[in-house]
C-alpha positions in Angstrom: -8.4 -78.0 7.9 -6.0 -75.2 6.9 -5.9 -72.0 9.0 -7.3 -68.7 7.8 -4.9 -65.7 7.5 -5.5 -64.5 11.1 -5.0 -68.0 12.6 -1.8 -68.5 10.5 -0.4 -65.2 11.7 -1.1 -66.1 15.3 0.3 -69.6 14.9 3.5 -68.3 13.5 3.9 -65.4 16.0 6.4 -64.8 18.7 3.6 -64.7 21.2 2.4 -68.2 20.2 6.0 -69.6 20.5 6.4 -68.0 23.9 3.1 -69.5 25.2 4.0 -72.9 23.7 7.5 -73.0 25.1 7.0 -71.4 28.5 3.5 -72.6 29.4 2.2 -75.5 27.3 5.3 -77.5 27.0 6.3 -77.4 30.7 2.7 -78.1 31.8 2.5 -81.1 29.5 5.9 -82.4 30.7 4.7 -82.3 34.3 1.9 -84.7 33.2 4.3 -87.2 31.6 4.7 -90.6 33.2 8.3 -91.1 32.1 11.4 -89.0 31.4 12.0 -89.8 27.7 9.9 -90.7 24.6 12.3 -91.8 21.9 10.0 -91.8 18.8 7.3 -89.2 18.6 4.7 -87.9 16.2 3.5 -84.3 16.2 0.2 -83.3 14.5 0.0 -79.8 13.1 3.6 -78.7 13.6 3.1 -75.2 12.2 6.4 -73.4 12.2 8.1 -76.1 14.2 7.9 -74.9 17.8 6.3 -78.1 19.0 9.0 -80.3 17.6 11.6 -78.3 19.5 9.7 -78.8 22.7 9.3 -82.6 22.1 13.1 -82.9 21.6 14.1 -80.5 24.4 11.7 -81.5 27.1 10.5 -85.0 26.2 13.9 -86.4 25.1 12.8 -87.5 21.7 15.4 -89.1 19.5 13.2 -88.8 16.4 10.2 -86.7 15.7 7.9 -87.1 12.7 6.3 -83.6 12.5 3.2 -83.2 10.3 1.0 -80.5 9.0 -1.8 -80.3 6.5 -0.4 -77.1 5.0 2.6 -77.4 2.8 3.6 -73.8 3.4 3.9 -74.5 7.1 6.0 -77.5 6.5 8.4 -75.3 4.4 8.6 -72.8 7.3 9.4 -75.6 9.8 12.1 -77.1 7.5 13.9 -73.7 7.4 13.8 -73.5 11.2 14.3 -77.1 12.3 16.7 -78.4 9.6 19.8 -76.5 10.7 19.1 -77.4 14.4 18.2 -81.1 14.2 19.0 -82.5 10.8 17.4 -85.9 10.2 16.1 -86.2 13.8 13.0 -84.3 12.6 11.1 -85.7 9.6 8.6 -83.2 8.2 5.6 -84.4 6.2 2.4 -83.0 4.8 -0.3 -85.1 6.4 -3.9 -84.8 7.6 -4.6 -85.6 11.3 -7.8 -87.3 10.1 -5.8 -89.8 7.9 -2.5 -91.0 9.3 -2.4 -94.0 7.0 1.2 -93.1 6.2 2.1 -93.8 9.8 2.6 -97.3 11.2 0.1 -98.8 13.7 1.7 -98.9 17.1 4.8 -97.0 15.9 5.1 -94.1 18.4 6.0 -93.7 22.0 4.0 -90.5 22.2 1.8 -88.3 20.0 1.6 -84.5 20.5 -1.1 -82.1 19.3 -0.6 -78.5 20.4 -4.0 -76.9 19.7 -4.8 -79.0 16.6 -7.7 -81.3 17.1 -10.3 -78.5 17.5 -9.3 -77.4 13.9 -10.3 -80.8 12.4 -13.7 -81.5 10.8 -14.1 -84.7 12.9 -12.3 -84.7 16.3 -13.4 -88.2 17.1 -11.8 -89.6 14.0 -8.6 -87.8 14.7 -8.5 -89.3 18.2 -9.0 -92.8 16.7 -6.1 -92.2 14.4 -3.9 -91.1 17.3 -4.9 -94.3 19.2 -4.0 -96.5 16.2 -0.5 -95.1 15.8 0.4 -95.2 19.5 2.3 -98.1 21.0 0.5 -99.9 23.9 1.5 -97.9 26.9 2.3 -94.9 24.7 1.0 -91.5 25.6 -1.0 -88.8 23.9 -0.4 -85.2 25.0 -3.2 -82.8 24.2 -3.6 -79.1 24.3 -7.0 -77.8 23.1 -9.4 -74.9 23.2 -12.9 -75.9 24.2 -16.3 -75.4 22.7 -17.6 -72.6 24.9 -14.6 -70.4 24.0 -14.6 -71.3 20.3 -18.3 -70.6 20.0 -18.0 -67.1 21.5 -18.9 -64.2 19.1 -15.4 -62.7 18.9 -13.6 -66.0 18.3 -16.2 -67.0 15.7 -15.7 -63.7 13.9 -11.9 -64.1 13.7 -11.5 -67.8 13.1 -12.9 -70.6 11.0 -13.2 -73.5 13.4 -15.5 -76.2 12.2 -18.5 -77.0 14.4 -17.7 -80.7 14.1 -14.3 -80.0 15.7 -15.7 -78.5 18.9 -16.0 -80.4 22.2 -16.3 -79.9 25.9 -13.6 -81.2 28.2 -16.0 -84.0 29.3 -16.8 -85.1 25.8 -13.1 -85.1 24.9 -11.8 -87.1 27.8 -14.8 -89.4 27.8 -14.2 -90.3 24.2 -10.5 -90.9 24.9 -11.5 -93.5 27.6 -14.0 -95.0 25.2 -11.4 -95.8 22.6 -8.8 -97.2 25.0 -6.8 -94.0 25.7 -7.0 -93.7 29.4 -6.7 -90.0 30.6 -3.9 -89.8 33.2 -3.7 -86.1 34.1 -5.4 -83.0 33.0 -5.6 -79.3 33.6 -8.7 -77.2 32.7 -9.4 -73.5 32.6 -13.2 -73.2 32.8 -14.7 -73.8 29.4 -11.7 -72.3 27.7 -8.6 -74.6 27.7 -7.8 -78.2 28.3 -4.3 -79.7 28.6 -3.5 -83.3 29.5 -2.1 -86.7 28.8 -3.7 -90.1 28.1 -2.1 -93.6 27.9 -3.0 -96.3 25.4 -4.1 -99.4 27.2 -1.8 -102.4 27.0 -3.0 -105.7 25.6 
């Protein structure tokens, strides 16, 4: 699902980049089970801040960074191209249909506040599970149902009802599809960050 004007402005803002690089990235890195993840996939790259974190903190040699919005991909190209060249591959792609990505092709998948924007969060998680290598890790960073359903947030944003979940629903479904939650951090019914590992064999 593409963002509305307010959401797009927030996503591309300096404040969003600050939170992503100073809070979310380091927090997720503290939940990683290894030092480096050579080949990574990012869902919903926006203006490219996530890809920079994945290379800088997680040691990625290659990042395939995707977004459903072609305009966001163009923004990311302008920012990331001069810095990383062909280490970052930018693609228009929907998190609900990653058929363009190989099964078991990635050491890690990252989604910085993306899954709650989709029309079917369970389908998105199944796609993530499919493209991860056995033993690969999924790093998630999501706003939760209680926060998204609050009157102020509902008035300013266009989050689909079918993209909303509680922390328990989210981590429970991960375990159900073979993505074992490893570590997580919660802020009441507002925010969930964590990592999950795809089962081997």
